[in-house]
N, C-alpha and C positions, 0 to 999 in steps of 0.2 A: 764786100768781103764776108765770107760765111765761116762761122766757127761752130763746130758740132761738139757737144759734150756727150761722151758715151760712157756708161758705167763699165769700169774695168773688172768684170767678174772674176778674171784670172787672179786679180790681186787679193780677193777675199776668200778665205777658206775656213769653214767651221770645223774645228777639231775637238770641241769640248762637249759634244752632245752626250757623251757617256757621263759627264758630270752633272748634266741638267735633266736628262730623261733617259729611259730605257729604249733602246732601238730594237724594233722587231724585224728580224731577218726573214726574207721571203725566198723560197726556192722556186725556180722556174723549170718546167719540163718542156724542152723544145726539140724538134726534129733535127737530126744531124744531116748535113749535106755533104755528099761525096765531092761535089763541085763547089767552087767558090761562090760566095754571096757578097758582092762588093758593096761597101758603104762608102760611096764617093760620088762627087759631082764635079763639074768643072766649068770654066769660063775662059776668058782671055781677051785679046784685042789685037789690033794691028801693031807692027813694030816699025821703027825707023832704022837707018843704017848705022846708028851709034856714032862713035867718034873713030871712023875708019882711019883717018890720017894719023890719029894719035894711038892707034893700035888697040882700040876698044870696040869690039863688035861681036855679034853672034851670027853664025851660019845656020839658017833654018834646017832642021833635021838632026842637029847635033844635040841629042838629048838621051836620057836613059832613065832607069829607075833604081832605087835602093830598096832591098827587101830584107825584112827581119821577122823571124818568128817570135811572137810575144805571147806570154801567158796572160790571158785577159784579166783574171781575178787580181793578180798582183802587179800587173803592168810591167813585168820583168822581161827583159830581152833574153831569150833562151838560146839564140844563135847569134853568131857574129854577123853584122850587116854586110850584105854582098851587093855589089853594083852590077847591073846588067845593061848592055847597050848594043845596038846594031852596028856601031861604027868602030873603026880602028883609031886609036888615040896615040898621040906622041908620047915619048918617054919622059919629056921634060915638063910634064903636067903638074900643076900645083893643086894639092887637095888638102883636106882638113881632118885627116885621121879616120875618116869613114864611120863616124858615129851617127846614130839615128836621132830623130827628134826627141825621143824620150831620154836619151843619154846625154845630149848636149845640155850643159847648164848655162853658163854665161860667157865663156871665153873660147877662143879658137887658137889653134896652133898650126899655121900654114906649113906644109911639108912639100918638098920638091920631089922626093923619090918614094917608091914603094906603093904607088897607086896600082890597083889591079881591078880589071873589069872583065866580065864574062859575056861572050856573045852567045845568046840563047839559040837552041836548035830551031825554035819557031820565032821568027822576028817579032819584036815588040811593035805594036802600032805607034805611030807618032804621038808622043805624049804632050809635048809643048808645041802648040801651033802658032801661026803668025798671021792668019788671015781674018782675025776678028771673031772666029768661031771656036768651037771646042770639039775635040775628038774623044770625049769621055765615054761615049757609048761603045766605041771600038775597044777602048782600054778595058771597060767593064766586061765586055764579052771575052776578051783575052783571059781575064782572071776567072771567068766562070768555067772555063774549059778544064776538065778533069786532067787531061794530059799536061797542061801547063802547071797545075798544082803539083802533080807527081814529079815533074821535072824540077820545080823549085825545091821541093822537099829533098830530092836526091842531091841537088847542087849544094844546099846549105847543110847537108848531113843531118837531117831530122827525119824520124820515122813517119812515113806518110799516114799510116793508120792512127798514129798518135796525134798528128797534126789535125786531122779532120774529126777528132772525137768530141769537139765542141768546147774544149778548154783553151784552145789556142787560136790566134788570128795571125794574119799576115799584115804587117805594117808596110805600106807602100809609099815611097817618097819620090817624086819626080826629080831628075838631075838635069842640070844645064851644063854644057861644055862651051865655054866662051873665052874670048881674049879680052884681057884688061891691061892697059898700058903695055901691050905687046906680049904679055905672058898668058899662057893657056891655063885655064882653071876648070876644075870639076867641083860643082857645089849644088847641094840641095837648096830649097827656098830658105830654110832656117839658117843654113850656113851663109847664104848670100846676105840675109838681113843682119846677122851678127858681124860679118866682115864689112858691110857698109858702115856700121857704127865705128869700126876701127879706122876706116878711111875718111871719117867725118863727112859722109854723104857723097864722096866723090864717085864711088861705084854707081850709085843711083843716078847721079847727074849725067854720067856718060852712057849707061846701059839700062836706064830705068824701065823702058818698055819691055825689054826682054827679061831682066832680072827681077823687077818689082811689079810686073803685071802678068806677063804670060806664064812665067815659071810658077809663081805661087798660086795663081788662079787656075792652073791646069788641073789641080786636084784639091778638093776640100771635102769635109764630111757632110753627109745628109742628115745624120742623127748624132747626138753627142756620144762619144766613146773614147776610152783610154784617157779620160781627163781632158779631152779637147772638145770644144763646142761645135755644134753645127753652124757653119758659116751662112749668114743670111744677108750679108751686105751686097753691094753691086758686084756683078761678075765681070766687070771691065774697069779699067782705070788703074793708074799706078798706085800701089799701096805703100803705106809707111812700114818701117821695120817692125814696130811693135805688133801691128795687126798680123803680119806674116808669121812672126814667132809664135803668137798666141793662137792663131786660127787657121792658117793656110799651109799649103804644100804637103798634104798627107791624104792618104786613103787607107781604108781597112778592108781586108777580105775575111769574111766570117765563114764559119762552117756549121753554124746553127742560127736560128732566128735571133738577131742581135737584140739585147735588152739595153735600151738607152741608159746612159749615165743619169742618175737622178739630177734634176734641175731645180734649184730653189727659186721659186718665183714669188713667194709671199714677201720676203724681205731681201733687200740688197746687202745689208750688213747686219751683224749681230754683235752687240757690245754688252759689257757688264755695267751695272749701275755705279755711279760715283767714280768714274775712271777717266783718265786722260786718253783720248783716242785721236786717230788721224783718219779722215775720210778723203779718199782720192777719186778723181774722175779723170778720164783720158780726154784730151782736147785734140781735135784734128783741125788743122788749118788748111783751107782750100787756097787762100791767098796769104800773103805775108802779114804776120802780126808783129808790129814793131813797138818800141817803147811808147809810142803815142796812143796805143790801144790799152784796154784794161778789161778784166773780168772779175766778178765777185760772186760769192755764194752767201746765202742767208741761212743761219741756223738758230732756231728757237727765238726768232725775232731780233737777233743780234747780227749785225753785218760783219763778216770776216772778209777782208779784202786781200787779194793776192794778185799782184801784177805779174804778167808773164809775157814772153815773146816767143814766137815760133816761126821759123822760115816756111815759105810756101810749100805745101805738100807734105809737111812733117807733122809730128805730134809729140805730146809729152803728157805726163801726169800732172794734174793741178790738184793741190791738196790743202787742207786746213786742219789745224789742231784745235780740239775743243774738249770740254768736260761733260760727260754724260750726267743726266739728272740722278738724284738719289733714290728715286722711286721708279719701278719698272713702268715702261710706257713705250709707245711707238713714236719715233721722232721723224718727221718729214723735213728733209733738207731741200730747200728751193735752190735751183741752179739757174743762173742767168749769165748771159754773155752780153756785155754792153754794146758790142758792135756786131752782133750776130744772133743766131737762135740756138737753143739747146735742144738736142734730140731727145734727151731725157730731162725733163724739167724738174722732177722731184726724185730724190733718193730716199727710200724708206729704210729706216734703221729700227731694229727691234732691240730695245734695251731691257735686259733681263737681270734678275738678282741671282747671284751665285751664292747659295747658302750651304753651309756645312751640314752634312747628315752625320751627326756625331755617333760614333760607336757606342753600344750599350755598356753599362758598368760590368766589368768582368768580376766573377766571384770564384772562390775556391771550389764550388760545387758544380761549375759548368762542365758539360760534356758535349762532345760532337763525334759520336762513334762512326758516322757516315762520311766524315771529312775526307776529301781527296784533293791533293795539291793540283793547281793549274799553273800554266805558264803566265808570267807577267805580261801585261798588255803591251802593245806597240801601236801607237797612234801616229798619224802624219805629223811631221815636224818641219820646221823651217828655221834654221839657225843663221842664215845670211840673207841680206836683202840688198838689192842694187837698184838705184833710180837716178834720175838726173833732171836737168833743166837747161833750156837754151838761154844764152846771154847774147846781147846784141851790142855792137860797137859801130860807131859811125866812121865811114871812110870818106874823108873830104876829097872833093874833086872840083877845084875852082876853074870856072870857065868865064872868059871875057864876053860879056853881052854888049854888043854895039848899040848905040842909040841911033835909031833910023833917021832921026831929024838932025843929027849932028855927026858928021863923018869922024870927028875927033873925040866924040863923047861916048860914054858907055859906063859900065860898072862890072865889077867881079861878082859872080854868083856861085855859091857852093852847090853844085849839082851832084853831090856825093850820094852814097847809098849805105844801107845797113848791111853789115856782115854778121853772121851768127856763129856762135861757138858753143859746143856741148860740154857741160860740166857734169861729171859723174860722181855719185856719192854712194857710200856703202855703210852697212851696219852688221854687226856680228854678235851673236849671243853665245856665251860659254858658261854652262852651268856645272856646278860640282855639288855632290851630296856626300856628307859624312855622318855616320851613325855611331854612337857610343853607348855603352851600358849606362843606365841611370846611376847616379852616385849612391843610391840606396841598395844597389845589387851587391851582395857581399861576396859572391863566388864567381864573378865573371873572370874569364881568362882572356887576356889580350893576345892576339895573334898578329902576324904580319899583315897590315892594312885591314884587319878585321878583328873579330873576337868571337868568343863562345860564352853562352850563358844558359841558364835553366829557364824553362817556360814558366809563366806566371809573373815574371819580373817585367820591368819597363825599360825602355830605351829612349834616348834623346836623339834629335836630328838637327843638323845645320846644313842649310842649302845656301850656296852663294851663286848669284846670277850676275855675271859681268856682261854689260852691253857696251861695246865699243863702236864708235861711229865717227865718220868724218863730217857729220852734219848734226850736231847734238840737238839743235832746236827742233828738228824735224823727226825726232825719234823719242819715244817715251821709254822709261825704264820698265823692267818687269814689275807688274802690279798684282799678280796672283800666283800662288804656288799651292798645289793640291797634292796630297799623298793618298795612296790606296794600299790595301793590306792583303796579304795572302790568306789570312784566316777567313776573310769574307769573299774570297775568289776575285779580289780586285774590283768589286762592285758593291752595291747596296749602301756601304758606309764610306765616308772619307773624312779627312781633316784638312781644313784650310789653314795653312801656316801663317804665322804672324811675322811681319817685317821688324827685325830688331835693328836693322840699318837700312835706310832708304837711299835711293839714287841709282846711278848707272852701275855701281858696284854694291848690290844689295845683299843682305843676309837675312835668312828666314829660319824660324824655329817653330816647334809645336807651341800652341797656346797653352796656358796653364790648364792642366787637366782637372776638371771639376771633381773627379773621383779620387784624386790624389789628396791624402790627408795633409801633406806638406806643400800642396799647390805646385808640384813640380811640372816643368814642361816635358811631359812624358807620354808615351803610348805604351799601354800594358799588353803584353802577349798573353793569349789565353792559356790557362793552366793545362788544357788538354792538347795543346799543339804538339804534334809528334816530333821525335828526334829527327834532326836533319837540317836541311837548308831553309832559312827564313829570308824572304826577299821583299823589300819595300819598294814601291814604285812611286816616282815623283814626276809631275809635269808642271813646268813653269810657263806662263803665258801672259798675255796682255802687254806685250811690248810692241807698240804700233809704229809702223814706218809708212811712207808713201807707197812702198812696194808690198804692203800687207803686214801681217802680224808675225812676229818672231815667236816661235814655240820650241821648247826643248823638253826632253824627257831623260830620266836617268833611273838607275836601280842601285840598291846597295844590299848585299846579303851578308848574313852571319849565321853561325851554327847554333842550333838548339840541342842541348844534351841534358836529359833529366828534367825535373820540374822543381818548383820552389819547396815542395814538401820534403825533398831530399835534404834540405838544409835544417830541418827541424827534427831532432831526435828526442824521444821521451824515454827515460830510464828510471827505474825505481830508486828512491833516495834511501840510503842506508841510515837507520836510526840507531844512535848510540844508546 
């Protein structure tokens, strides 16, 4: 039995670099191509007949593509995904609302009516093959053709000259038309994998060679792009749902020299010091892993054991919760499989210290005549997480085993087997932020859900961070909250908030301000801040789950009108 541990890079996202270092942005000058420049490769394998008697099979040649124009910088879909195919399809076809890989989150809604497909003027080369080879070169040549690109632009109602100006790409996804339990389906590889989870693996069991090998492997990326990695695994063989969702079933057509997504290769994870964290690895099982098997990892010389079971050909995340050291350092996590080998034997974690860069002491003589307001930042967030694990139960099957030496003798033997069931878990982060004038502000005016005050005074903040989960032990609460301020352009200085209530419903406020004579939990606005809107930015993070880190952001704004000097009037005193 072979067990492979693979690092789940999709599960780890670094979103706090702005708090730890300044990022230098580089601009690239690249030639624009009038024709397409495909970023795609492909593989596949042979197929069987499926479960024909049970109504589950695929007819070779019944495939197509889904096309979406995407703005590369923002990864936003700027056109509605449109399906193209050379074949005529029945009206009772089941589909999943026609979303592309970027738009699908974690759930599907099967629909019986409303599916539409366009038959192109120039037939599409066969995308999903069945002979053990790949037709990817013909597919790439198809999208290199200028006439093809013009036809697609016209069909999706997007200006051709704008499409090829270098800011946009075509997201291409292969589609399979197949029958499952007698019903006709249209699905991309991502939709197939998500629907297989809904059927508890029955779709894969009946159509795996077509749906979980040839379809997803018919197209994958050569270089990382749009947040998806370049696939480097075997180009044949049935794939598990997670690998399909994370890496397979897509190609991209560029119109300039593609710049690969940055790939972090130095560290697998980045954590903060003195923090509860969860480290997860994905385990792939070639053969059945049942309760008699076990796997464990070693962290900082201490063994954390976590037993798991996985049916043959499937996978799941395996995770451990641990506490990072108090000092910055690199932590190497050894990964072992007691009955197999680990493809990645060490996971490298960079443990860094998150320090506050405290704003300077404001004074009444401060000036900033060149100040210009900027928009509040918006960094990647993740407020929900979904993961799961396999459970096994024994199905007894008693068989009478005769004694060869005694016609009347023998014994009953349990020749049963293990059945597997998937248990899914979730976690959700809901943050709220409320700002109020400090109690020392004499002239603040309360407005509906906000307020107005003069510059030079301070304000207080209260952040609540609610983490709800169906699996509390495998989730950590929010452990850090940082605020950024408009007077500094939301950079250079920040404040780390202090937890006044801990746990899965935590509350956070400013630390006592060392420049406050009364030690208030306050942030002072500069006396020079212009009249108008003042917006504070907050990001809460370090809530760890097996599916990665929960991160949320929020803003709160109030109005500045006048300054603190307006509240001080000097008049001559009348002497009797």
